[in-house]
N, C-alpha and C positions, 0 to 999 in steps of 0.2 A: 577787822571788822566782824562784827558777830553777824551771824545767820537773823534777819529778821524775827522777832514772836510773831506767828499767826494765829497763836488759837488751835484749835483742833484741826488736824488733817480731817478732808470728807472723806471718811475712812467707811467702808462696807457697812461694821457698827454703826454709825452711825446714820446714815441710808436706812439700815434698817428699821433704829428706834424712830426714823423720821416717818417711814411709810408706813409702819404699825398704829400712829397715828391715823392716819388717812385709809386704813386697810389693806395696803397694798404690800407687794411684795418687797417691795425694797429695790435696793441699788442690784445684788448681785443674790444668788442662791445661798443657804445656810453651808452646803455642799455641794461637790462636783456631783455626787451622785444626786443629790435631791434638785439641783437644776435637770439632768439629762432627764431624771422622772417629770419632771414639767413639761420638758418638751414634747418627752414623749407622751403626754395625756392628749395630745393633740389627731394623736394616729394611733390610738391603743389596736388597732388588728395588726397582728406581725406580717409583716411584708419586707422584701427586699428591692431596691430601684436603682438605677444608675441614674447620676446625673453627670453634666459635664459644665466645666467654668476654667480661668485659667488665673493663675496665683498674682501675690504681689508685684506690683510696679515699682519697689521701691528701688530691689535689686534689682532691678531691669530685666530680669530672665524671662519673665514673662510665661512660666511654665504651664503647660496645657495640662489640664487635670481631671481625671476620672474618679467620681465618687460614688462610694457604694453607700448608700441611707438603707436602716434597717431596724425595724420598727420606730419609724420615723425621726430616729437619729443618726446622724454622720457618725461611721461606725471603721469606713477605710477610704485612704488617700491613695492614689497610682497614678503614674502618668498615664496621658491619654497616649493609646498607640498611634503612630508616626512613622509613614514608611520611610523618613530621613530622621535617623535614630539621633543624630541631633537636636532634635526638636523630642525627641523623648523623655522627658526631664522630670525629675522631684528630689528635693531636698528634705533634710529635716526639720528646717522653718514648715513645709507644707505638710509633710507628715502630722506634724503637731497638731494640726489646725482641728481634727479630730476630736481634741481635750483643750484646746486652747477656745473655741467659740466658748464654751460652756463654763469657762473658766471663772474663777469668784471676782476679777475685774469687770467682767462684762455689765456695761451699763444696760437697766433693763426697764427703766423707763422714765419718762418726763420728770427732772425735778429742779422746784423753784428754789432759790434760796431763801432763807427767811433769818439769820444772822447776819452779820456782818461777813462781807469777803472775806474767808480763808477760816471763817470760825468752824466751816463743817455742820451747818446747819441748814440741813433743807425737808423739803417737806415733796412729798408726789403729788403730780398733777396729772389732768387730762392731753392728751394732744391737742387739742379744741382749745384750750386754756394755756398752750404754751404758745401757740400759733396767734394767737391774739396778743400773746404779750409782746412776742415779738415784734408785731406788726405796728401795736402802739407805740413802739421803743423806737423803732425804724423811721415812722413817720414822723416823730418828735424832733430825732435827730435831722432829720434831711428837711425839715423845713425851717429848723433854727439857725442850720449852723451849712446846709449848701448838702446837694445831692451826695458830694465828693467826701465827705467828713465820715461818710459809712464805710468800714473796711470789712468783704466776704471774700474770705482764705478759704486753701483749700491742700490737704496732703493725701497723697494717693492710699494713705491707710483707710482711711475714713471714706472713699469717694471711690462708688460704685463705677461705670466705665461709661455713663452720659458724660458731654460735657458740660460744664457747669451754665447755666440758662440766669441764675437769680441775678448777679449784679450788671449781668446786663439790663436786664427790664429795669432795675431800679437806681441805675447810672452810678452805682458804687462803684468803688476802687476793689481792684480786684488782687494784689499783690504787685509790687515791682521786680527790681532786680533781686537774682535769687540769695546772695552773701554767700555763698560757698558750693565748692568741689567743681568751679569753673575757674579757679586762678592762672592756674596751667596754661588753660586755652587763650585766657585773655592775652599773653604774653606769646604765643606759638601762633594762633589763626592770622595775625595781619603780615606776617611776610609770605602768606599764601595766598588770601581772601578774606575782605570781610564778611561772606554768605557762609563760608563752611562750618563754624559752630566748632564747638570741642571734640568733636568724634575724630575719631582717623577715617580717612575718604577710601581705604579699602576694609578689609574684612580679618578676623583672625584667621581664617581657613589659609590664609597667603603666608602665614609665617611659616610653614618649611618651606618656602623659599630664599628663607635669608638665612644666614650663615649666624645672626646673634640678636636676639631682644634682649633691650634693656627696658627691665621692670623697674618704672619709676614711683618709687611708693606706691607699689600697685600689689596690693593682697588677692592676688585674683583666685587665690584656693579656699580664700575664706567669701570676701565681698559679694562674688558673682558666683559659687561655687560650681553652679551645673556649665560653666562656661570653661571650666578649668583644663576642661579636655580636649579645647582649644590646643592651651599649651603644652600639655602633654604627647598628644599627635603628633605638637611640631617635635617634640624634644625626642620625639621615638624617631622619625624622619632626617635626626640627625644637627637642627637648631639648639646652640646653645642659649641661652636664658642666663641674665646676670640680672639678681635683683639687690636694688638701692635701699635701705630699709634699717634704721637704726635696730630693728628690735627682729629678733630671730623669729621670723612671723613663716605661718606655715607655708605660704609662699616660697620665702626664703632657704626654706628648709626641701625644697623641691628643685629649686631652681639649680643650677649647675654652678653658678658661683655666689659668695651673696655679700657685698659691701656694707659692713653695718659702721656708718657716715653719720657723724654727729646728727642730731635730728638739727632742721631746718637748713643746713649745710649744701643741700642738692643745688643750687647755684653756683657753689663753687669749686663741685666736683667737675662741672660741665665746663665751665671758666678753664678750670688745670688742662682739660681732655682740650680744649681749643689751643691756648698756648703750645701745648706740646705737638697736637697735628700740622700749628703754623710751625711751629721749630724744626720737626722732624718732615717737612716737608711731605707730609702725607693726605693733604686736602686734592683735590682733585682737577685740576688748573684746568682742563678741558669745559667740563661742567659749569667752574665756577664761571668762565668765560661767556660759554655760551646761554647759559639758563638764568643766572644773575646779577642780581643789582649791584654786583660789587666792584666791577668795574669802572661804573658810573663817577661822575667828578661831584665834589662838594666844596664849599666853602674852607677852607684850610682854619678859619681863626671862629668862625660860626656854626660849621657844620651842615648850614643850608644848601640842598641840592639845587646843582645849575640845573634851570628846567625850565620849558618855554610852558605857559601857562594859557587854556581857553577854556570855553566853556563847552559840554557837551549837555549827552543825557544819559542817565545811566540806564542800559540795558534790561536790569533786572525792576528796578519802579517807577520808570519812567521819570524820575528827577531830575533838575536839572543838579550839575558834576562838574568839579574840575576836571581837565581831561590836561595831561601834560606828557611832553617828550622832554625824556634827559637827555642827557649829553655824556660822552665819553671821550680818549683822548685814542686819536686812531693813528697808529705809529707807522702806517704807509704815507699820510698827509701830513701827520705832524702838528694837526691841529683838530682844535676839541669839535665833535658830528654827533647829530639826532642819535640815540641808541637803536633807531631802526634805522641806519644805514647802510644800504646794503656792501660788500664786499669791503666794510671797514675793520682794521685787525685794533682791536683795543688794546690800550695799555691796560694792563692790571694791576701793577704800583708804579708810585712816581707823584710828582711833584710838576703845576705845569702853570703857568701862567696863561688866562683868557681874560681878553679885555685890560689887561694892567691888572687882573685879583689872582692872586695866591689858590689853584685849586689842588685837591689832591684825589687820590682816586677814593672808592669805600674801604677797598681792602688796605690800600696803605693805613687810615686809620683804624683797622680792625687791629692789624698788625701791634699800631703804636698802645690801642687802647688795653690789650690782651698783655701788655708788657708786665706788668705786676704777678701777671696769676701766675707763678711757676710753680712746678712739681713739690717742691720745698714747702711755700705759700699754703699750696693746695691743702698737703699734707696734715700741716697744723690746723690750719680750719676746720676740714672732716676730720681730725683725729682718727687719721688711715695710714696706711701707708703708704709711702710716694711710688712705690713700684706699682702698686693698686690703681693709681689714675693713669700711670703709662699701661699699663698694661690693657685696661679697656678700652683706652684711646686708640692703641694701637686692632684690638679687634674691631671696633665699631666703623673704624675707617677703610679697613681691608671691605668689609662688605660683601657682598649688601646686607643691609641691616637696618633695624627697625627703634623705636623709642616707644614703648606703651607705657601712660602716664595715666596715673588712676584719679581716685575719685577722695582723697583723703592725704595722709601725712604733709608733704611739702604746702599743699593745697591750702591746709589751715595755718600758714603761717603768712606773714604780714608781704613777704619777699615772695610769695609764689609766684608772678607773672616773669619775676627773671627768671626761673626756674624753664618756664615756658618757652620764652625766647631765648633761652640757650639752646633748647632741642632744634624750635628751630635754625638756628647760628649754625649749628655744627652738622644738622643735614644738609644746611643747603651748601655748606662747605665741603662736603665729605661722596656728594652725589648719592648720599641718602635717602633723598624724596624725587617722585617722579615715577620709577620705575618698577618693574615685580621685586619682591623681597623687601622694598624699604618705604620707610614712611615714619609719620610719628603723630600720637592724639589717642584718645582712648580710644582700644578696642575692647574692651574687656563685656562693651555694654548694648556693644553693636554688632551685633553677628549676621547679619545681610545687606547689600546695599539697595535692599528695596523697601519704597515706603508710597502708599499707595493715599491716595486721595479721600478721605471720606466724605460723604457731604454732610447738609449740617439741618439745623433746625432753622426755617424760616422766623425772625423777629421784623417787625416793624423798620423799616428804613432810618437809617441813624443812631438804633437803639443798642446802646455797647457800654463797657464797662469806664468807669473815668478815668482818664489815663491818673498811670501813676507815678510821678514823676521822684518818688523815693523809694528804697528797698525797703524790706520790712528794718533793717537793721538802723534806719534811721527813722522811721515813723516813731518807733519803741524811744527817740529819743527828743520828739517835737510834741506840738501840741493842737497838729492840724485833725486828728480822727480823735472822733469823739464816739464812735461806737463801731462794735467788732463782732463777728460771727466768725468762728474756726470750724472748719471742719476736719478734725482732727487737733495734733498738738501743735499747733505753729509757734508759740510764742517762747517753748522750752527747745525746741529746734531747730528755729528758724532767727535765732538772736542770743548772744552772749551776757553776760554777767546776770544776773536773775535777778539779783535786788533793783536792778536800774528798771529792766522790763517789770518786775512786781509793782515799781512806780507809775509807770505808763499803766500800768491794765486800771489801778485804783482808780486812776483820772479819768478815766472811761465811764460816760454817763451809763452805759450797757453794754454787755459783754455776754456770749452765749456760745456754748460749746457743745459741738453735735461730734459724737466719735462712740467706737464700736467697744471703747474698753476705758477703764478710772486712768486714763491718764494722767499726768503731774497739774498739769494747767486746771482742770474740773476743778479743784480746790479753791479756785480763787476766779470766780466767772458767779453770774447770776442764773442762768438757766443753763443745764445740763438734759441734750438728749441723746435717746440710746438710736445708734445707727447699726443696719445691716453689715454684716460680714459679706464677704464676695460669696459667699454659698449658699445665701439667701437671696429670695427674690419675692415679691408680690404678684409680678406675673411670669410670663415664662423668661424671659432674657431682662438682664440688669442692666445690659451694655455692650458698647462692640469697641473693638481695637484693633490698629494695624498692629501688627509684631511681629519680628521671624519669619518674614516672608507669607505670613498668613493674615485675614481677619479671622479674631477672633471675638469669640461671645459668651459674655458670661451669663449663660444659661441657670434656669433655676435649678438649685439642689434640693436644697430646702425653702418653706414657707419663711418669712421673717421672725425668729425666734426672740420670744417675749413680747414685749410694743413696740419692737423697734422697727424704723423704717428707712426706706434706702434713703440717700444723699437726697434722690432725684425728686421721691415724694415729699421730700422735708421741704425743698424749695420752692416744689410746687404747692402744697399747706401753706407759706408763708406767704404766695405771691395768693392764693386765692383769698386768706384772710387781706389782703390790703388791695382786693375786688380786682387784679388783675392776671387770674388763675388762667383765662381766655388766652391768654400770651402762651401757654404751654403747652404740647403734647397730652392728649388725654391719657396716655398709659407708656409702658415701657417700649410694646409691640410697635407701639409709631411714630416712637422716637427712633428706634433700632430702625425700623423700615427708611426716615428719613437719613439717618448716617447711612446707609447702603445705595443709595440713590444717587449717584455717581456716572460722570460721563470717562473717567479712569480705566483704560482695557482692562488693566490690572484683575478687576473686580467685574469685567462683563459678565451678565447673568446672573451674579451670586443673590440670593434672595435669604433672608429670615429663614424661610422655609429650609433650603436648602444648606443651610447654617446649623438649625436643629438637626437635621439629616445626618451630618456630618459629624455631628458631637461637638458643634460649636467650633469647628476652626477648617476652613478654606484655604489652602496655596493659593500664592496671587499666583496670577495666569503669569508664566514663562518666566519664573523664578527659581528655575533649576542650577544654576550656576551661583553658589556662595563666593565664589570670588570675583570681585569687584569689576571692573574696566581698569585698566592701567590710569595711574593719575594725569601721566603725561606733565609736559611741561609750558603749559597756558593756564593761566591762573587768573583771576579776576582783581588781581594790584592794579595800580599806575600803569606800571609798565609790560605787564602781561610776562614778570619774568617772579622767580624767586626775589624775597624783598626782607631779607632779617635787618638791614638796617632801617630805624625808625625814627623816620626824621618828626614825629608827633611829639616824642620823648626826649628830644633837645633840652630841654624846658627841665627836664628830669633827671638828666643824666643818665638815659637810659637809649640814645640810639643804636647802639652795640650795648647787649646785657652788661652791665656792671656790678661788680658786690655791694649787696648788701645785704647787713645783718638781719637778723628777725628783729622784730620792733620792740621785744620782750626777753626770749629765750636765749640770749647770747653768753658763751662765759662771761664777759666782762662787765657785764651791766651787774652794777651797785646795790642792787635788790637782790641777788644771789647769795648775799651776806646774809639774809635775811628767811629768803625763799630759795633752796637752792636746787629744787626739781624741777625739771622741765616735765609737762603734764601734756601728757601724750594719749589723744583717742582715737580712738579707730573704728572700723566698723568687726564684725562677729560672723562666724556663719552659725550663732545661736539667734542673731537678732537680726533687723534691721532697724538702728535708731531704738527706738523704745519699744519697736512693734516686737510681738512675742514675749514681752517683759511677764504677761499673765500666765504665761501656761507654765503647768506645773511639773511639767515634762522638763523643759528647758529651766524652769529653776532650780530641780536638782542635779543637770551635769553644768550651770552654767549661772551660777550664783553671782550677783552683782558684786565684784568684788576693785580693787584697786593694785595691781603688781606693781613689786620693787625687787632690783637686784637682791640678793643674797648679802654682797657689802655695803648697799644704803641701811638696807634692813636691820642689821647689827648696830650701825654705827647709831641710829637711832634708838635700840634697845626694844627692839619690834620682831615678833616673833608671826609665823606662818597662820592665820587663823583671828590675828587680834583687832579688835575693834578698833577702828582706828579712825580718828577724823582729819579732812583733810584741809589746809585754810591757805588764804593769803589776804591783802586788806579787800579785796572784792566782798568777798564772804566765806562760806564753809559747808562740806557737807559730812557724812559718818556713813562710812563703809567699812566690810570686811579685808584686811589684808590679806594678797596672798606672795609667798616669796617665789619668785624664777629668774631663773637664770639667762632667759631668753631677752630679758627686758635690758637696755642699755643703763651700765653705772652714771649717777647723774639726772636721773630721768623716773617717772612713773607713767603706767599706762593702765589705762582701764577702758572697756570697751562703752563707744560713746553712748549713752543715755538711757534712763531707764527710770520706773515710774516712780515718785518719789516715796511712796509706801514699802517699797525694798530698801530704802535708804535711811531708815528712820525718822522720815517725814522731813527729808532734807533733797534740795538738787545739786546734782551733781553741776551745773553749767552756775553755780553761784558763782564758781571763781575762774569761769572762764574772760579771755581776753574780746573785748569788745570795740579796742584801738582800731581803725580803718586806716587803712594808707592813703593820704590825699591822692596819690598819683591814679587810685581804683576809678575814681573820677572819669579820668581820661581813655578808661578801657574798653571794649566792648561790653562786657560781660559788668563792668561795675566794680568796688570793693568786694573785698571777699574777709569775711569774719574769720579771722585768726583762733580757731581755739586753740590750735595745739601751739598757737606760741604764747604759752602762758607758765608763769612759774609757779611751785607753789614748796606747800610743806607738809609733813605730815607728823601726827601724834598720836598715841593713845590715848580714846575719850577719858575724856576726866582728868588728863594731866594738867 
């Protein structure tokens, strides 16, 4: 399938031409120097001031920054001083902002489409005209189709730090399930609690107490660079790190051991570990009997648990719930007894008759279910030596051990939840959950156990966003939405298969984008609005957040550049045009004070003035110890134990994790004859999704490219630096080829997402897989988009 012809891209030249007709300066300045000069004109006197803010939420590092402004221009960014040096951080992305916010990709003023969508024909308009245009279109859509037919969604790059209000005020949808980065969590959390989320319940500062940490597709050294110190500190203390990754990533290079398994086979690796642990009796029998549901009885035919069910109340929500009492076989009385029976001696294995029916223990079922996953099968499936599987299994089972899963890699495959389920299973089996130095989940972005409850801006009772029954990945396949406003490049980052997404955008009555930079979707909307960066505020404060055991303030560093406005003032301007402006705070200071008004004792006495005096960061009261309390052995599960047997997934054949090949990128797929390469996308230390694509410094060292193993490049007659086309039946894009031995043969690697102006006007998500696993709809976080579960081919441009 060819890339859809869309006419001219919304280029810098196109914006300048449109702006010239109206006497405007255009989409971006003629050069970096020119923009810097125009920004400096607002403060002509030579001066130097300091400002404080914190940085990108996309990487979840939230680095606290000290910013030097000279002659009205951001000139230097440094880490803000902090007594706890673990929070005194900055990386090259943050440092590059001194150039990025003035870069050619910066949107300068409101622009209205005057040609066809995708034509690149825009003209500059005033903010009043823009707000009126939005208000008229929003009202027309909601009057005709209902309030819920309007979709308003934020990404963190185009969001300053105040919670959005507009969707609540209008009753619009504000985004449903996320669709990415939560697949492993889907499979993991059901064993321990329906409420804990995908993050680990302890922190990386506990890693020195573990003997082994398995990094399951966790490129920590790049994706959350500032927290790689947790890994390096633990290594110095003697902890061994084992990295599972098809690519020799920077994290694999720093790890003690690298497992270069075939992409998408993480579940197979852990299933092989499980079988080996069972066969070699490496599991913790005492832990399994005392703290897991594995001794519980299940129907030998159906797999249903033997249990009594009554109606009770959920202690968290107050809603009615089913309360279950499970049964196990008591060897002392030779009878089935409730799992809460005191003095019982539970049988771990065996088949028993209860009321004339055959039952087995979950552990007995586990042994049977794991029979296919021999070391030989695992080695062949994962394309690694069998001894490697046994070696990692022995190290992990010896414990105490931790599994740190990331937010890429296997999470972008159709079988991602099976991997997470495997983590929960082997942790429960070996006693590597609940006590010091053990655990599983995401660690690299969750570095303290503290979370303060901020206040809120009061809205009239009942005023809230419309429920979102679908995630964006499903919204783009339907016709329930008729108008959309995106703060940030949502369509190319939260949906796969760009050509299908583009068809959906074309079907909408009205589409508006508010963004800092000329992101890829800007070319296909009706109205483009310029948003402030995190360094610019109209007020003294642009947002408040709790992160890293601190209350952080987005304090003013610069006045808004060009004609940009913060997302707060864009929302407020739309509301005012619709006659609803009185529902909003008067300004940022009023909103900040509302958020700081809370009964949370961790914030006692915190005020905006104290935050400003402290340089935008106040440590939460009582947050000195960054090691979380021991998780313990009481959980929010039906039995209060670890429950790696998922009765709810019996209909999918996944009560215990079972091997399931990727949905597209598996070796036996006949499609591989046509498209033999697996397309692997991941984050980089140079960008977060597409953010920072417009920084010339970043472009100089990290130009968008696709990487191939030298053998795969040679087989196609390709050389380093060739202009290539990447394609499959969904679409294609163009980029530059780099040859790299770190990439696994039969795969290709590319840093996820960039602006289309750096890909010759094409979009890399044109090829990505949008097939959703039906089982996802039965999981806590919904189905995940299998971006990496994608097959492609590569050829020279023009061939």
